N, C-alpha and C positions, 0 to 999 in steps of 0.2 A: 686111638690116642686119647680121646676125650670122653670115653664112655662113663656115664654115671650109673650108680647102682639102681637097678630096676627099670631103666629105660635107655633108649638109644640117644646119642647126642647128634645134633645136626650142626654142621659147619657150612657156612657159605664160602664159596670160592669165586671171587669176582675176577672174571677173565676178560681178555681182549683178543678175539680170534684174528685180529688184524695187526698184531704187534710185531710180526715178522721175525727178525733174528733174535729178539729179546724174549723168546719163550722161556718158561721155567726150566731150570736145570733138570736133566733126566733123573738124577739121583733124588731130587725133591719130589718129582712126579711119582717115582717108585715108592717113596715114603708115603705119599698120599694114598697110593693104591693099597699099601699094606695096612693103612688105617682102616680102609674099607674091608679088606679080605680077612684081617686077623682080629680086628677090634669091633667090627660091626658099626663103624662110624658112618653116618649118612652125610655125604658131601654133596652139597647143592651148587653146581656151577651156575653162575648167572652172568648175563651180559646186559648192560643198561644202554638204552638207545632213545634218542629224542623221538617222540611219537608223531611230531608234526610231519606231514607229507608222506607218512608211511602208508603203503598199500599192502594188501594181502600177499601179493607176489614178493614184495620186499621183505615182509616178515618171514615168509617161507624160506627166502634166500638166506636171511640172517640165521635162522634155525639150522639150516644145512651147514652154514659156515662154522657155527659153534660146534656142531657134531663132528665135522671134519677136523677142526682144531684139536678137539679132545682125542680123536682117533689118531692123529699125527703124533700127539704126545704119548700115546700108548696108555691112556687112562680110561678105565672102564668103571664108571661109577654105578651107584645103586639108585640114583635119582636122575630123572630126566632134566636136562638143562632148561633154565628158564630165561626168557627174554623179558626184561623189566622195562616197561615204558616210563619215560620221564616227561615232565611238562616241557622241558627244553634241555639244552646241553650245558646249562650253567652249573657252577659248583654247588649252589644251594639245592638245585633240583636233583642232582646226582646223589648228594649226601643224604637228603631227605628220603629219597626212594630206597636207597640201600639200607639205611638205618631202620626205616619203617618195615621193610621186608624182613630184616633180621629179627625184629621183635615179633612180627606176625608169625613166623615159623618157629620161634623159640631157639634161634641159633645161639651157640655159645662161643663162637669165634668167627671172625671174618678173615679169610685168606686173601691176600692181594698179590696178584702176579705182577711182574715187572712191565714197564712200558717205556718206549723211547720217546724223546721229545726233540723235535727239530733236528733229527738225524743223529743226535748224540746217544751213545750207549750209556744209559744211566737208568737208575730206578725211577719209578713213578714218584715225582716230587710235585711241589706246588700246592695250590689252594685246595684241590680236592682231597688229597691225603691229609693235609692239615685240618681241614674241616671235619673229615671223617674221624680223625683222632680226637677231636674235641667232643663230638656228638655221639660216637658209637658207645652203646651200653654193653658191648662185649669186647674182649681184647682183639687186637689185629696181629696177623702173622704174615710178614713180608717174605716172599720167596726170593732166593737167588736166581739169576737168569743163566743162560747156557754157558756164559764165559766165566762163571763163578765157581765157588767151592774149591778149597785147597786140596782136598782129598776125599774120596768116597769111603775111605776106611775110618768112619767116625765111630766113636764110642757112644754108649748110651748114657750120655752126660748132658746136663743143662747148666749153662753158666748164667747166674743172676747177678748183675752189677747193681750195687746199692750204696746209697749215702746214709742209710739207716733212718731216714725221715719217716714220719707216719705214713705219708703217701706211698713211699717205697715198700713199707711193711704191708700195707693193704694190697699192693700189687703182687707181692710175694705170696700172700694168702691165696689170691686168685690163681697164680701160677701153679701152686701146689695142687689145686683142684684139677688142673689139666695134666700134670705130669705123674700123678700118683698111679695112673693106670699104665703108664710107660715103665714104671719101676726104675726110673732113671736116677743116677747119682746126681745130686744137686751141689753145685759149687757156688758158694756165696763169695762174691768178690768185692773188695773195697780198696780204693786207691787213696793213699794219704799224701796230701800236697805238702811239700817242704817249703818253708819260707824262703824268700829271696836271699841271696848272699849278703845283701846290705842290711838285713834285719838281724838284730841281736836276739838270739834265742837261748833259753836255758839248756844246760847240758843234758837234762833228762827229758827234753821235748819229745824225742822219738819214742822213748819207752812209755811216756805218759799217753801219747796218742795211740800207740799200739795196744796198751792195756785197756783203754777206753773202747777201742774198736772191737777187741776180742769180747769184751763184756756185752756190747750191743749185738755182736754176731751170735752170741750164745742163745739169745732169744729166737733168732731165725733158725738156728740149728735144732732147737728143741721142737719146733713146729714140724720137722720132718720125721721125728721118731715115731709118733703114733701111726704114721702112714707106712712105716717099715722101709723108709728110703735111706739110702746111704748118703751122707752129706759131709762136707768139709768147708772150712773157711780159709780163704787165701787173701793175704794183705800185701800190698806193694807200696813202695815209696816212689813218688813221681816228683817232677820239678815244680818250681813255683809257678802258679797260674797256668797249669798245664791243660792241654787237651788230652784227656785220658783215653780217648777212643783208641789210639794205637795200642795202649796197654791192654785194653779189653780184647782187641783183636789178637794180640800176641798170646795172651793166656788162653784164649779160645783155640788158637792153633796148637799150642803146647798140649792142651788137654784133649784136643780133637773132639770138641763138644758137638752135640747134635744141633743146638741152636742157642742163641743169646737172648736172654730176657731182661727187661727193665721197665721202669715206669716212666711215663711222661708226666711232667708236673702240670698242675692246673694252671690256667692262665692262657696267655697267647701262645699257642702251639708253634706258630711260625718262628717265634723267637726262642722257644724252649726246646721243642723236639727237633724240628728241621733246621735249627740254627745252633745245635749244640752236639753233645756227645753221641746221642742216638743216631743223628743223621750221619755222622762220620762212620759209625759202625755199620750202619745200613748201606752206605755208599761203597764200602769195601767189597761188597758182593761176594763175601767168603762164607758167610753163615746166614741162615734165615734169622730174622729178628722178630721176637715176640714183644709187643708193646701193649701195656695196659694204660689206657687213657683215664682222665679224671672221672668219667661217667661209668667206667667199667669196673669200679672197685666193689669189693664185697661190702 
């Protein structure tokens, strides 16, 4: 999936061999396997653990647990799983260890498996993912878990939701570096918010908004042409002050896309990523979500 000219790309897969029922969906595991078999991608499974009170026996036990976990998933990688020791189990320690390791081996993406919290079936949320989003210098790819995905008959399409900001354009450039080897069709999606019913708007409001969006989208579409990628622009009108996540999920289902891509804005990720549109798309557990954080821009 992520092979660059002249060398192999290495991708980190942060796993949890003790996540129980929330293992990655088999369809997603098969996709990861195809990246290895067909594209020569090097996927490095890693598991982070607090180094305090660890013994040689415990380390050996953890290594065996990781191997059994990958075997149960049916994944046969080309790199031996790594146990990464952290100073403690704090968010800061986990984030620093994973981001440092990603830079150390030259990883170009971090895959994150799902994880339960306090018995609830939900994706990995909270401070670790938020911190990782802020500090990772490569994009993150969140997998759906076993109860997810609407259908396994997915098309070779990628949906990129954008507000046409500079930040979003930079994320799109990064995404193209990843999908050009997939030869995927790229769908650029923009939702236009309609004013509330109490607001007086000009008769040509919608046509003006649509014209401006199409003009901005053309710049994105032009970026796909040198790569030989098929692309199109889709615009939809949504209500006043909407949560556009349901609209993104709906078009992703209609187009049967492989995954959904978007940018997380700079600033406080807890309020922007996990408190906004991306979080809701992420929580739907229907499609993997590719996110490009503020430090992962070209």
